[in-house]
C-alpha positions in Angstrom: -25.4 -12.3 8.3 -24.7 -9.5 10.9 -26.4 -6.3 9.5 -24.9 -3.8 12.0 -22.0 -3.2 14.1 -22.0 -5.9 16.8 -19.6 -5.6 19.7 -18.3 -9.2 19.1 -19.0 -11.6 16.5 -17.3 -14.6 14.9 -17.3 -16.2 11.5 -17.1 -20.1 11.4 -16.3 -22.5 8.7 -14.9 -19.8 6.5 -12.0 -19.7 4.0 -9.8 -16.8 4.6 -7.1 -15.3 2.2 -4.5 -14.3 4.8 -1.9 -14.1 2.1 1.1 -15.3 4.2 3.9 -16.9 2.2 3.7 -20.1 4.1 0.0 -20.3 4.4 -1.9 -18.0 1.9 -5.4 -19.5 2.7 -6.6 -20.6 6.0 -9.7 -22.4 6.8 -11.4 -21.8 10.2 -12.6 -18.9 12.3 -12.4 -15.1 12.3 -13.4 -13.1 15.5 -14.5 -9.4 15.1 -14.7 -7.0 18.1 -16.1 -3.6 17.2 -14.0 -2.3 14.2 -11.2 -4.8 14.4 -10.1 -8.3 13.7 -9.0 -9.8 16.9 -8.6 -13.4 16.0 -8.1 -15.5 12.9 -7.2 -19.2 12.9 -8.1 -22.8 12.5 -9.3 -23.5 16.1 -12.4 -22.1 17.6 -11.3 -19.4 20.0 -12.8 -19.2 23.6 -15.9 -16.8 23.3 -19.3 -16.5 25.2 -22.2 -18.7 24.3 -24.3 -15.8 23.1 -22.0 -14.3 20.7 -23.5 -13.9 17.0 -22.1 -16.4 14.6 -21.9 -16.2 10.8 -21.6 -19.5 8.9 -18.9 -18.9 6.4 -19.4 -22.1 4.4 -19.2 -21.7 0.6 -17.6 -18.1 1.0 -14.2 -17.0 0.4 -13.2 -14.0 2.6 -10.8 -11.6 1.2 -9.4 -8.2 2.7 -11.5 -5.4 1.3 -10.0 -4.1 -2.0 -8.2 -0.8 -2.1 -8.5 1.4 -5.2 -5.7 3.9 -5.1 -6.6 6.4 -7.9 -9.8 7.6 -9.2 -12.4 10.5 -9.9 -15.8 9.0 -8.6 -18.0 11.8 -9.9 -16.9 11.2 -13.4 -19.1 8.1 -13.4 -21.7 10.8 -14.9 -19.4 10.7 -18.1 -19.1 7.0 -18.6 -19.3 6.3 -22.2 -19.4 10.0 -23.1 -16.0 10.1 -24.8 -14.4 6.7 -25.6 -11.7 5.5 -28.1 -9.8 8.9 -28.0 -6.2 9.8 -26.9 -5.8 11.2 -23.5 -5.4 15.0 -24.4 -8.3 14.9 -26.9 -10.4 13.1 -24.3 -9.6 15.7 -21.6 -9.6 18.8 -23.6 -12.7 18.2 -25.9 -14.9 15.8 -23.9 -14.1 15.9 -20.2 -13.0 19.3 -19.1 -15.8 21.1 -21.1 -18.6 18.8 -19.4 -16.9 18.9 -16.0 -17.0 22.8 -16.0 -20.9 22.4 -15.9 -20.8 20.1 -12.8 -22.9 21.3 -10.0 -22.2 20.2 -6.4 -25.4 18.0 -6.9 -23.9 16.3 -9.9 -20.7 15.6 -7.8 -22.9 14.2 -5.1 -24.7 11.8 -7.3 -22.0 10.8 -9.5 -19.9 9.9 -6.5 -22.9 7.9 -5.0 -23.1 6.0 -8.3 -19.4 5.1 -8.0 -19.3 4.3 -4.3 -22.5 2.1 -4.8 -20.6 0.1 -7.6 -17.3 -0.1 -5.6 -19.0 -1.3 -2.4 -21.1 -3.9 -4.2 -17.8 -4.9 -6.2 -15.8 -5.5 -3.0 -13.9 -2.2 -2.9 -13.9 -1.0 0.8 -11.1 1.9 0.5 -10.8 4.4 -2.4 -8.7 7.4 -3.1 -10.6 10.2 -4.8 -9.2 13.3 -6.4 -11.8 15.9 -7.6 -13.6 19.3 -7.2 -16.3 20.0 -4.6 -15.0 17.4 -2.5 -17.3 18.2 0.6 -19.9 16.3 -1.5 -17.5 13.4 -1.9 -16.9 13.3 1.8 -20.8 13.4 2.4 -21.1 10.1 0.4 -18.4 8.5 2.3 -19.9 9.4 5.5 -23.4 8.2 4.5 -22.2 4.9 2.8 -20.0 3.6 5.3 -16.8 3.2 2.7 -13.3 4.3 3.6 -12.1 7.2 1.7 -8.6 8.9 1.2 -9.9 12.2 -0.3 -8.2 15.2 -1.8 -9.1 18.3 -3.7 -7.4 17.9 -7.1 -6.2 21.4 -8.3 -5.5 22.4 -12.0 -3.4 25.5 -12.2 -4.5 26.9 -15.5 -5.9 30.3 -14.0 -4.9 33.7 -12.7 -3.0 34.0 -9.5 -6.1 35.0 -7.5 -7.9 31.9 -8.7 -5.0 29.7 -7.9 -4.8 31.0 -4.4 -8.5 30.4 -4.0 -8.1 26.9 -5.2 -5.3 26.2 -2.8 -7.0 27.6 0.1 -10.1 25.4 -0.8 -7.7 22.3 -0.9 -6.1 23.3 2.5 -9.6 24.0 4.1 -11.1 20.7 2.8 -7.9 18.7 4.0 -8.1 20.3 7.6 -11.8 19.9 8.0 -12.3 16.4 6.8 -9.1 14.5 7.9 -10.2 12.0 10.6 -14.0 12.5 10.0 -16.6 9.7 9.5 -15.4 7.7 12.5 -11.9 8.0 11.1 -12.8 6.4 7.8 -11.8 9.8 6.0 -8.2 10.8 5.6 -7.0 13.5 3.3 -3.9 14.5 1.1 -2.9 17.5 -0.9 -3.1 17.0 -4.7 -1.9 19.3 -7.4 -3.4 17.7 -10.4 -0.2 17.1 -12.4 3.2 18.7 -13.2 1.9 19.7 -16.6 -1.2 21.4 -15.3 0.4 23.2 -12.3 3.3 25.7 -12.6 6.4 24.9 -10.6 5.9 27.7 -8.1 2.3 26.8 -7.5 3.2 23.1 -7.1 5.7 24.1 -4.5 2.8 25.8 -2.5 1.1 22.4 -2.1 4.3 20.8 -1.0 4.5 23.6 1.8 0.9 23.0 2.8 1.4 19.3 2.9 4.3 20.0 5.3 2.2 22.5 7.4 -0.7 20.0 7.7 1.6 17.0 8.0 -0.3 15.3 5.0 0.8 13.0 2.3 0.6 14.0 -1.5 -0.9 12.7 -4.6 -0.6 13.7 -8.4 -0.9 12.2 -11.8 2.6 11.7 -13.3 4.2 10.3 -16.5 0.8 8.9 -18.0 1.9 9.5 -21.7 5.1 9.9 -23.7 4.0 13.4 -24.9 3.6 14.4 -21.3 7.1 13.4 -20.4 8.3 15.1 -23.5 6.4 18.4 -22.7 8.1 18.3 -19.1 11.5 17.9 -20.6 10.8 20.8 -23.1 9.3 23.2 -20.5 11.5 22.4 -17.5 14.7 20.5 -18.7 13.7 17.6 -16.7 11.7 14.4 -16.9 8.6 14.3 -14.5 10.2 12.4 -11.6 13.3 14.5 -11.4 11.1 17.7 -11.7 8.9 16.6 -8.9 11.9 15.7 -6.6 13.3 19.2 -7.5 9.9 20.8 -6.4 10.2 18.8 -3.1 7.0 16.7 -3.5 9.1 13.6 -2.3 9.9 15.2 1.0 6.4 14.3 1.8 5.0 10.8 1.8 3.7 10.5 -1.7 1.9 8.2 -4.2 1.6 9.1 -8.0 -1.0 7.8 -10.4 0.1 6.0 -13.6 4.0 6.1 -13.7 3.7 4.5 -17.2 6.9 6.0 -18.9 9.9 5.8 -16.4 13.5 5.2 -17.0 15.9 3.3 -14.6 17.1 6.5 -13.0 13.5 7.6 -12.3 12.6 4.2 -10.9 15.5 4.3 -8.5 14.5 8.0 -7.3 10.9 6.5 -6.5 12.3 3.7 -4.7 14.7 5.8 -2.6 11.8 8.1 -1.6 9.5 5.1 -1.2 7.0 6.9 -3.6 4.1 4.7 -4.3 2.8 4.1 -7.8 -0.9 3.5 -8.6 -0.9 1.1 -11.5 -4.1 1.6 -13.7 -3.9 -1.0 -16.2 -7.5 -0.7 -17.6 -7.5 3.0 -18.1 -3.8 3.0 -19.5 -4.9 0.5 -22.1 -8.2 2.1 -23.0 -6.5 5.6 -23.6 -3.4 3.8 -25.2 -1.1 5.6 -22.7 1.1 2.5 -22.5 2.2 -0.3 -20.0 3.9 0.6 -16.9 7.1 -1.2 -15.8 5.5 -2.8 -13.0 7.9 -5.8 -12.7 10.9 -3.4 -12.6 9.2 -1.1 -9.9 8.4 -4.1 -7.7 12.0 -5.6 -8.0 13.3 -2.0 -7.0 11.1 -2.0 -4.1 8.6 0.7 -5.1 5.1 0.2 -3.5 2.9 -0.6 -6.5 -0.8 -0.7 -6.0 -3.8 -0.6 -8.3 -6.4 1.8 -9.2 -9.3 2.1 -11.7 -8.9 5.7 -12.6 -12.2 7.4 -13.1 -15.2 5.5 -14.5 -15.1 7.6 -17.7 -11.8 6.1 -18.7 -12.1 2.6 -17.7 -15.2 2.4 -17.7 -16.0 0.4 -14.6 -14.7 0.3 -11.0 -14.0 -3.5 -10.9 -10.9 -4.0 -9.0 -11.1 -7.8 -9.7 -10.6 -6.8 -13.3 -7.7 -4.5 -12.5 -5.9 -7.4 -10.6 -6.3 -9.8 -13.3 -5.3 -7.3 -15.9 -2.1 -6.6 -13.8 -1.4 -10.4 -13.5 -1.9 -10.9 -17.3 -0.4 -7.9 -19.0 2.9 -8.2 -17.4 3.2 -11.9 -18.2 2.5 -11.0 -22.0 4.8 -8.2 -22.3 7.7 -9.8 -20.3 7.4 -13.4 -21.9 7.7 -14.5 -18.3 4.5 -16.3 -16.9 5.7 -15.9 -13.3 6.1 -12.0 -13.7 3.1 -11.2 -11.4 1.8 -14.5 -9.8 -1.9 -14.3 -8.6 -0.9 -13.8 -4.9 1.1 -10.7 -5.9 -1.8 -9.3 -8.0 -3.9 -9.8 -4.8 -1.5 -8.1 -2.5 -1.3 -5.2 -5.1 -5.1 -4.8 -4.8 -5.1 -5.0 -0.9 -1.9 -4.9 1.1 0.3 -2.7 -1.2 -2.9 -0.4 -1.8 -3.2 0.3 2.0 0.5 0.8 2.3 0.5 3.1 -0.6 -2.2 5.2 1.1 -0.4 5.1 4.4 -3.2 3.2 6.1 -1.4 0.9 8.5 -4.3 -1.0 9.8 -6.1 -1.8 6.5 -5.4 -4.1 3.8 -4.9 -7.6 5.5 -7.0 -10.2 7.5 -4.9 -10.4 10.7 -5.4 -9.8 14.4 -5.3 -5.9 15.1 -6.4 -4.9 11.5 -9.5 -3.1 10.8 -12.5 -5.4 10.0 -12.6 -4.3 6.4 -13.3 -7.6 4.5 -15.4 -9.2 1.7 -17.1 -12.6 1.0 -17.4 -13.9 -2.4 -19.6 -16.8 -3.3 -17.5 -19.9 -4.2 -20.6 -22.3 -4.8 -20.5 -21.4 -8.4 -19.2 -23.0 -11.6 -16.3 -20.9 -12.2 -15.0 -21.4 -8.8 -15.0 -25.2 -9.1 -12.9 -27.4 -8.4 -11.6 -25.8 -5.2 -8.1 -26.2 -6.1 -6.4 -22.7 -5.5 -8.6 -20.0 -4.1 -6.0 -17.3 -4.6 -5.7 -18.2 -8.2 -9.5 -18.3 -8.6 -9.8 -14.9 -7.0 -7.5 -13.4 -9.7 -8.2 -15.5 -12.7 -11.8 -16.5 -12.3 -13.7 -14.0 -10.2 -15.2 -10.7 -10.8 -17.0 -7.9 -8.8 -20.3 -9.7 -9.3 -19.2 -12.6 -7.2 -19.1 -10.4 -4.1 -21.9 -11.4 -1.7 -21.2 -9.5 1.5 -19.0 -6.5 2.4 -17.9 -5.1 5.9 -16.2 -2.0 6.7 -15.0 -1.1 10.2 -16.8 -4.3 11.2 -20.3 -3.0 10.1 -22.0 -5.0 7.1 -22.6 -2.6 4.1 -23.5 -5.0 1.5 -25.7 -8.2 2.2 -26.5 -10.7 -0.4 -25.4 -8.3 -3.0 -27.6 -5.5 -1.8 -26.2 -2.2 -0.5 -27.5 -1.7 3.0 -26.4 2.0 3.4 -27.4 3.7 0.0 -30.7 3.9 -1.9 -29.6 2.0 -5.1 -33.1 2.8 -7.0 -32.7 6.6 -6.2 -29.0 6.8 -7.1 -29.6 5.1 -10.6 -32.5 7.6 -11.2 -30.7 10.7 -10.0 -27.4 9.8 -11.9 -29.2 9.4 -15.2 -31.0 12.7 -14.6 -27.9 14.5 -13.7 -26.3 13.3 -17.0 -29.2 14.5 -19.1 -29.1 17.8 -17.3 -25.4 18.2 -18.3 -26.2 17.6 -21.8 -29.0 20.3 -21.8 -27.0 22.8 -19.7 
């Protein structure tokens, strides 16, 4: 395999998930030049004799998976507070521990998550958290693509609110476009129930000033929706529309409890929804109306949420859950076909994060792609590779990963991060939190 960024190299004998309606899978060749895919097709392109060649036999190549919502540093709290309702989980378990987090904790927790994501085929992730310089540092070092935002909770004095807002603005300005363009930034008030309306509006204004998209949690639980109505006389979608959030390109996490009018508003403004089926099930938050959202034209992508509420970062599991859950609740086995689930984890994810050159295997797209080992019992017989990638595969099937044309995982081993040290430091960080 190609270990570093080569100016031009080619994959031969590969099976590629191009996800076109007429031809979802193509067998043949893919040419990579620097950080871009420049050719994909059944015929060998004309290239120089000395070009590096990768044999793609027994490999299924997919676009790199796109995780559109999460809190990577929370890997340090994996398993710490399970089988609890969302508010109890947050207020009694997560928030008290997170108050103890140092910048070093955020660095090692994020490193642990990025290691898991890369080895599991995720090449792009959105992260909303605190001390985001540390998250950006991990993105820079690891080679992954990150959409990063300083998430802000407004339960504090006006002075602290202003400090947090300025922190979010400074981070967004300093890091947007960094790491050879692999980092982009957003503005993220945590949620309408944690940020007062006037404070939320300041983030909208900052997003306008910086020309950046916005991200927030929204309508995750029934109690959250009821509280929004009690406090402001509006359901969350109407509330955010009134505050001006949808005047910016936006993506909301969860969107579990929506009525028809809210879905119409989201569709009108092309607000993306990050569907987090694993987390929503584990916290008993409910099941989002994904088929209705898709029919309305709302961009629906997939996210794991944080590794403390999931408790893994396996995007294959999220795609499989999305395909299965909505069949079960609708009684329609065609509700979310395998190809649609794969698009939700790739093409729709990139669109939701406003990344125009990510999410597909096609000429002109970024060379962010992964290779699965198909020479295994659960991939046989080789009938339908799109079906197999959703209903049979898991993160553990990922053999190789490239981001920007550079190989970051080879034969299941991460080439850019010190796995052994990350394991040790993450465990030590958790033990330090317990004793702090």
